[in-house]
SEPANU-758708 format. One record per residue (C-alpha): residue number from 0; x, y, z; residue in one letter; chain. Coordinates in Angstrom, 3 decimals. Layout:
% SEPANU-758708
<NUM,<X,Y,Z>,"A","A">;
...
% end
This chain:
% SEPANU-758708
<0,<34.258,-23.780,6.619>,"M","A">;
<1,<31.421,-24.520,8.194>,"T","A">;
<2,<28.464,-23.545,5.749>,"G","A">;
<3,<24.781,-22.142,6.747>,"L","A">;
<4,<22.980,-25.394,5.387>,"F","A">;
<5,<23.424,-27.952,2.735>,"Q","A">;
<6,<20.826,-28.274,-0.211>,"I","A">;
<7,<21.567,-31.694,-1.939>,"G","A">;
<8,<25.211,-31.935,-2.498>,"D","A">;
<9,<25.569,-27.886,-2.126>,"K","A">;
<10,<26.738,-25.997,1.175>,"L","A">;
<11,<25.768,-22.594,1.455>,"L","A">;
<12,<28.151,-19.969,2.842>,"Q","A">;
<13,<26.869,-16.877,4.126>,"A","A">;
<14,<28.695,-14.532,1.458>,"Q","A">;
<15,<26.411,-16.699,-1.072>,"D","A">;
<16,<23.058,-15.674,0.294>,"M","A">;
<17,<22.812,-11.846,-1.034>,"P","A">;
<18,<23.678,-13.190,-5.111>,"S","A">;
<19,<21.228,-15.957,-4.703>,"L","A">;
<20,<18.511,-13.458,-3.079>,"L","A">;
<21,<19.139,-11.159,-6.101>,"K","A">;
<22,<19.075,-14.296,-8.231>,"R","A">;
<23,<15.981,-15.552,-7.095>,"Y","A">;
<24,<14.074,-12.099,-6.966>,"Q","A">;
<25,<13.741,-12.446,-3.356>,"L","A">;
<26,<16.143,-9.551,-2.322>,"M","A">;
<27,<12.940,-7.043,-2.080>,"P","A">;
<28,<10.985,-9.003,0.205>,"Q","A">;
<29,<14.149,-9.682,2.779>,"F","A">;
<30,<14.682,-6.632,2.969>,"L","A">;
<31,<10.948,-5.650,3.728>,"R","A">;
<32,<11.006,-8.252,5.903>,"G","A">;
<33,<14.086,-6.826,7.784>,"V","A">;
<34,<12.984,-3.570,7.983>,"I","A">;
<35,<9.834,-4.108,9.241>,"I","A">;
<36,<11.143,-6.505,12.043>,"D","A">;
<37,<13.193,-3.479,13.150>,"Q","A">;
<38,<10.196,-1.184,13.094>,"A","A">;
<39,<8.101,-3.537,15.321>,"I","A">;
<40,<11.040,-4.966,17.638>,"A","A">;
<41,<9.814,-2.569,20.651>,"S","A">;
<42,<5.913,-3.324,20.060>,"F","A">;
<43,<4.327,-6.208,22.024>,"S","A">;
<44,<1.115,-8.208,22.670>,"C","A">;
<45,<-0.588,-9.298,25.266>,"S","A">;
<46,<-1.203,-13.253,25.991>,"D","A">;
<47,<-4.708,-12.948,24.874>,"E","A">;
<48,<-3.815,-11.412,21.702>,"E","A">;
<49,<-1.220,-13.527,20.840>,"R","A">;
<50,<-3.443,-16.725,21.541>,"K","A">;
<51,<-6.398,-15.212,19.229>,"S","A">;
<52,<-3.319,-14.216,16.419>,"A","A">;
<53,<-2.391,-17.953,16.378>,"V","A">;
<54,<-6.054,-19.585,16.615>,"E","A">;
<55,<-6.718,-17.233,13.793>,"N","A">;
<56,<-3.779,-18.057,11.806>,"F","A">;
<57,<-4.433,-21.928,12.615>,"L","A">;
<58,<-8.058,-21.679,11.452>,"V","A">;
<59,<-6.905,-19.073,8.151>,"Q","A">;
<60,<-4.324,-22.059,7.373>,"H","A">;
<61,<-6.686,-24.804,7.843>,"Q","A">;
<62,<-3.803,-26.043,10.838>,"L","A">;
<63,<-6.191,-26.561,13.773>,"T","A">;
<64,<-5.805,-30.816,13.416>,"A","A">;
<65,<-2.558,-31.211,15.418>,"P","A">;
<66,<-1.494,-33.763,12.461>,"D","A">;
<67,<-2.043,-31.529,9.881>,"A","A">;
<68,<-0.074,-28.821,12.196>,"R","A">;
<69,<2.693,-31.202,12.601>,"E","A">;
<70,<3.114,-31.615,8.790>,"A","A">;
<71,<3.028,-28.041,8.217>,"W","A">;
<72,<5.610,-27.045,10.449>,"L","A">;
<73,<8.133,-29.886,9.138>,"R","A">;
<74,<6.994,-28.684,5.494>,"S","A">;
<75,<8.590,-25.412,6.355>,"Q","A">;
<76,<11.105,-26.429,8.594>,"N","A">;
<77,<9.514,-24.158,11.596>,"M","A">;
<78,<9.156,-24.903,15.593>,"T","A">;
<79,<6.031,-23.978,17.347>,"E","A">;
<80,<7.679,-21.181,18.668>,"E","A">;
<81,<8.426,-19.532,15.246>,"E","A">;
<82,<5.006,-20.115,14.098>,"L","A">;
<83,<3.346,-18.037,17.098>,"Q","A">;
<84,<5.908,-15.918,16.329>,"E","A">;
<85,<4.721,-15.496,12.843>,"M","A">;
<86,<1.494,-15.724,13.730>,"A","A">;
<87,<1.591,-12.533,15.827>,"V","A">;
<88,<3.635,-10.263,13.474>,"R","A">;
<89,<0.613,-8.771,11.677>,"P","A">;
<90,<-0.677,-7.500,15.053>,"L","A">;
<91,<2.590,-6.249,15.774>,"L","A">;
<92,<2.795,-4.647,12.075>,"I","A">;
<93,<-0.608,-3.321,12.780>,"E","A">;
<94,<0.335,-2.008,16.303>,"K","A">;
<95,<3.094,0.008,14.645>,"F","A">;
<96,<1.286,1.724,12.001>,"K","A">;
<97,<-1.167,2.537,14.283>,"Q","A">;
<98,<1.394,4.258,16.489>,"E","A">;
<99,<3.074,5.737,13.444>,"T","A">;
<100,<0.539,7.201,10.839>,"W","A">;
<101,<-2.727,7.539,12.543>,"R","A">;
<102,<-1.444,10.855,14.212>,"P","A">;
<103,<-1.266,11.745,10.274>,"K","A">;
<104,<-4.248,10.682,9.097>,"V","A">;
<105,<-6.213,14.196,9.584>,"D","A">;
<106,<-3.740,16.025,7.507>,"N","A">;
<107,<-3.366,13.148,4.893>,"Y","A">;
<108,<-7.078,13.229,4.199>,"F","A">;
<109,<-7.702,16.575,3.612>,"L","A">;
<110,<-4.758,16.460,0.849>,"T","A">;
<111,<-6.657,13.303,-0.297>,"R","A">;
<112,<-10.370,14.604,0.393>,"K","A">;
<113,<-11.112,15.248,-3.469>,"A","A">;
<114,<-10.196,11.939,-4.981>,"S","A">;
<115,<-11.502,10.132,-2.308>,"L","A">;
<116,<-15.342,11.988,-2.760>,"D","A">;
<117,<-17.480,9.712,-5.288>,"H","A">;
<118,<-20.281,10.877,-7.527>,"V","A">;
<119,<-23.122,9.159,-9.134>,"V","A">;
<120,<-23.787,10.811,-12.882>,"Y","A">;
<121,<-25.006,10.357,-16.092>,"S","A">;
<122,<-23.148,10.533,-19.187>,"L","A">;
<123,<-24.575,10.310,-23.144>,"V","A">;
<124,<-22.089,11.102,-25.825>,"R","A">;
<125,<-22.350,11.090,-29.657>,"T","A">;
<126,<-20.069,11.918,-32.413>,"K","A">;
<127,<-23.134,14.153,-33.626>,"N","A">;
<128,<-23.366,17.521,-32.516>,"P","A">;
<129,<-26.827,18.068,-33.895>,"A","A">;
<130,<-28.086,15.194,-32.259>,"L","A">;
<131,<-26.278,16.043,-29.285>,"A","A">;
<132,<-27.995,19.342,-28.846>,"N","A">;
<133,<-31.447,17.280,-29.592>,"E","A">;
<134,<-30.921,15.071,-26.439>,"L","A">;
<135,<-29.959,17.601,-24.236>,"Y","A">;
<136,<-32.803,19.755,-24.736>,"F","A">;
<137,<-35.141,16.253,-24.577>,"R","A">;
<138,<-33.492,15.177,-21.114>,"I","A">;
<139,<-33.741,19.099,-20.145>,"L","A">;
<140,<-37.803,19.475,-20.946>,"F","A">;
<141,<-38.486,15.803,-20.032>,"S","A">;
<142,<-40.638,15.317,-17.015>,"E","A">;
<143,<-41.054,11.560,-17.687>,"G","A">;
<144,<-38.799,8.617,-15.815>,"P","A">;
<145,<-37.146,8.801,-19.250>,"E","A">;
<146,<-35.206,11.874,-18.019>,"S","A">;
<147,<-33.489,9.542,-15.514>,"K","A">;
<148,<-33.104,6.342,-17.544>,"S","A">;
<149,<-29.354,5.319,-19.149>,"G","A">;
<150,<-26.352,6.539,-19.164>,"G","A">;
<151,<-26.074,5.981,-15.103>,"L","A">;
<152,<-22.160,5.567,-13.965>,"L","A">;
<153,<-21.218,5.101,-10.625>,"G","A">;
<154,<-21.040,5.501,-7.898>,"P","A">;
<155,<-16.948,6.205,-8.516>,"V","A">;
<156,<-14.456,8.093,-6.953>,"P","A">;
<157,<-14.378,11.672,-8.221>,"L","A">;
<158,<-10.859,11.390,-9.334>,"S","A">;
<159,<-11.652,7.892,-11.812>,"Q","A">;
<160,<-13.810,9.767,-14.774>,"P","A">;
<161,<-11.811,11.630,-17.557>,"H","A">;
<162,<-10.156,14.401,-15.527>,"P","A">;
<163,<-12.457,16.852,-18.068>,"A","A">;
<164,<-15.310,15.162,-16.494>,"I","A">;
<165,<-14.024,15.366,-13.372>,"S","A">;
<166,<-13.515,18.859,-12.903>,"K","A">;
<167,<-17.231,19.591,-14.634>,"L","A">;
<168,<-18.524,17.111,-11.463>,"L","A">;
<169,<-16.572,18.711,-9.217>,"S","A">;
<170,<-18.435,22.386,-9.660>,"V","A">;
<171,<-21.967,20.761,-10.080>,"S","A">;
<172,<-24.847,20.443,-7.775>,"Q","A">;
<173,<-26.919,17.279,-7.964>,"P","A">;
<174,<-29.371,17.337,-11.288>,"N","A">;
<175,<-27.452,19.862,-12.586>,"Q","A">;
<176,<-27.206,19.256,-16.716>,"L","A">;
<177,<-24.353,20.531,-18.460>,"W","A">;
<178,<-24.734,21.561,-22.685>,"T","A">;
<179,<-23.121,19.311,-25.117>,"P","A">;
<180,<-19.438,19.623,-24.945>,"R","A">;
<181,<-16.410,18.157,-27.184>,"P","A">;
<182,<-15.065,15.183,-25.463>,"L","A">;
<183,<-11.899,13.884,-27.879>,"A","A">;
<184,<-13.980,12.999,-30.719>,"E","A">;
<185,<-17.098,12.481,-29.026>,"W","A">;
<186,<-19.847,15.333,-27.916>,"M","A">;
<187,<-20.895,14.574,-24.124>,"V","A">;
<188,<-23.719,15.537,-21.927>,"I","A">;
<189,<-23.324,15.046,-18.487>,"I","A">;
<190,<-25.703,15.495,-15.354>,"R","A">;
<191,<-24.617,14.633,-11.693>,"L","A">;
<192,<-26.966,12.621,-9.999>,"E","A">;
<193,<-25.329,12.344,-6.803>,"K","A">;
<194,<-22.481,13.805,-4.615>,"F","A">;
<195,<-21.217,11.597,-2.200>,"M","A">;
<196,<-17.908,13.203,-0.006>,"P","A">;
<197,<-15.812,11.091,1.566>,"A","A">;
<198,<-15.974,10.890,5.568>,"Q","A">;
<199,<-13.168,10.636,8.051>,"L","A">;
<200,<-14.396,7.140,9.725>,"D","A">;
<201,<-12.901,4.483,11.258>,"E","A">;
<202,<-13.077,2.396,7.821>,"S","A">;
<203,<-11.405,5.566,6.163>,"M","A">;
<204,<-8.844,5.939,8.811>,"R","A">;
<205,<-7.821,2.288,8.668>,"L","A">;
<206,<-7.827,2.623,4.350>,"H","A">;
<207,<-5.225,6.146,5.034>,"L","A">;
<208,<-2.983,4.506,7.617>,"I","A">;
<209,<-2.365,1.578,5.042>,"N","A">;
<210,<-2.019,3.875,1.591>,"E","A">;
<211,<0.758,5.618,4.320>,"L","A">;
<212,<2.118,2.504,5.301>,"F","A">;
<213,<2.525,0.459,1.882>,"L","A">;
<214,<4.441,2.903,-0.154>,"P","A">;
<215,<7.571,2.742,1.828>,"S","A">;
<216,<7.483,-0.920,1.618>,"L","A">;
<217,<6.363,-2.281,-2.130>,"Q","A">;
<218,<9.683,-1.200,-3.945>,"Y","A">;
<219,<13.113,-1.705,-2.108>,"L","A">;
<220,<16.335,-2.589,-3.562>,"D","A">;
<221,<19.989,-2.324,-3.131>,"I","A">;
<222,<21.877,0.332,-4.895>,"L","A">;
<223,<25.168,-0.740,-4.903>,"P","A">;
<224,<27.572,2.212,-5.310>,"P","A">;
<225,<30.871,1.932,-6.638>,"P","A">;
<226,<32.224,3.188,-2.918>,"E","A">;
<227,<30.311,2.559,-0.045>,"G","A">;
<228,<27.054,0.931,1.047>,"V","A">;
<229,<23.617,0.958,-0.727>,"G","A">;
<230,<20.394,1.703,0.799>,"I","A">;
<231,<16.916,0.819,0.312>,"P","A">;
<232,<14.665,3.349,-1.357>,"K","A">;
<233,<10.734,3.737,-2.238>,"P","A">;
<234,<10.544,4.271,-6.246>,"H","A">;
<235,<7.591,6.199,-5.682>,"D","A">;
<236,<8.933,8.267,-3.099>,"L","A">;
<237,<11.792,9.834,-4.188>,"S","A">;
<238,<13.864,8.413,-1.580>,"F","A">;
<239,<17.466,7.366,-2.812>,"C","A">;
<240,<21.040,7.873,-1.182>,"F","A">;
<241,<24.244,5.964,-0.902>,"N","A">;
<242,<25.655,5.759,2.171>,"A","A">;
<243,<29.247,6.151,2.993>,"T","A">;
<244,<31.123,4.259,6.017>,"A","A">;
<245,<30.009,7.688,8.036>,"S","A">;
<246,<26.699,7.847,6.951>,"T","A">;
<247,<23.722,7.317,8.840>,"H","A">;
<248,<19.961,7.924,7.042>,"K","A">;
<249,<16.513,7.543,9.166>,"E","A">;
<250,<13.706,6.256,7.248>,"F","A">;
<251,<10.435,6.247,8.937>,"Y","A">;
<252,<11.740,5.891,12.267>,"G","A">;
<253,<14.991,3.976,11.546>,"L","A">;
<254,<18.067,4.692,11.513>,"M","A">;
<255,<20.220,3.188,8.668>,"F","A">;
<256,<24.053,2.557,9.433>,"A","A">;
<257,<26.221,1.124,6.587>,"P","A">;
<258,<28.677,-1.561,7.713>,"Q","A">;
<259,<32.259,-0.400,7.324>,"T","A">;
<260,<33.190,-4.223,6.142>,"N","A">;
<261,<34.470,-3.486,2.499>,"P","A">;
<262,<33.836,-7.016,1.705>,"A","A">;
<263,<29.881,-7.050,2.505>,"S","A">;
<264,<28.979,-4.403,0.443>,"P","A">;
<265,<24.956,-5.097,0.124>,"A","A">;
<266,<25.007,-5.649,3.981>,"V","A">;
<267,<23.649,-2.594,6.120>,"F","A">;
<268,<22.605,-2.744,9.611>,"M","A">;
<269,<19.195,-0.951,10.697>,"C","A">;
<270,<18.092,0.127,14.189>,"R","A">;
<271,<14.933,2.521,15.908>,"K","A">;
<272,<17.001,5.492,17.046>,"P","A">;
<273,<16.387,6.273,20.361>,"K","A">;
<274,<13.563,8.419,21.462>,"R","A">;
<275,<14.665,12.082,23.714>,"N","A">;
<276,<13.631,11.668,27.172>,"S","A">;
<277,<11.907,13.921,28.736>,"D","A">;
% end
């Protein structure tokens, strides 16, 4: 039987690959790569974009010198064409992300805004309730610079402080000083110094697009059921199903169809569903 390739004295066969990928903990990365390749298959770039992507790749990996480039290709067992495909892949992924998630960013921003807002606040804490009250009145009635010094925190996301502090800051006005209140074993005095609402600018759009994109690729497993085929799932999205030979599932625009060959239970096919014509 002809093997895929030989490493030392070992001739690897096609059926060896799933178990080896799992043994070396490479199966999730492999699946991510397959899914991404299917997702970007319909995207392309111009000659100018390709040239720029390759040049940036060579600079990033210090391969601008011909000798260094040839040595790297030999070490990676890659051709020049494969190097170029690797270089343009991030660009194609970015185009896929933009087309898929940019239209959803406005609504997603509204659901995330409360945790994207930033605050600057002052926090004084003590375990002595009497001292807490004394400090509160000193701060409240002080007119000197000492009223603004010490305990300044931020800017931080509004979701970062203790939930009780975050809740208080979310209903505060700038420079509002709150009376001492218990927090665990402490008495705390809190003042909102500055509220910095999140803005849906281009930088924020890119950040949210990546937020939507990454969870679908971070935790992929093959889940082999007693019968049928295991399909990848992102755990943090509670996405899990087992597919039989007659099952088709769609995941972020990709259609998964299990192989019917029972000898290959860990193999699946994925393709982009055809778009309905108008």
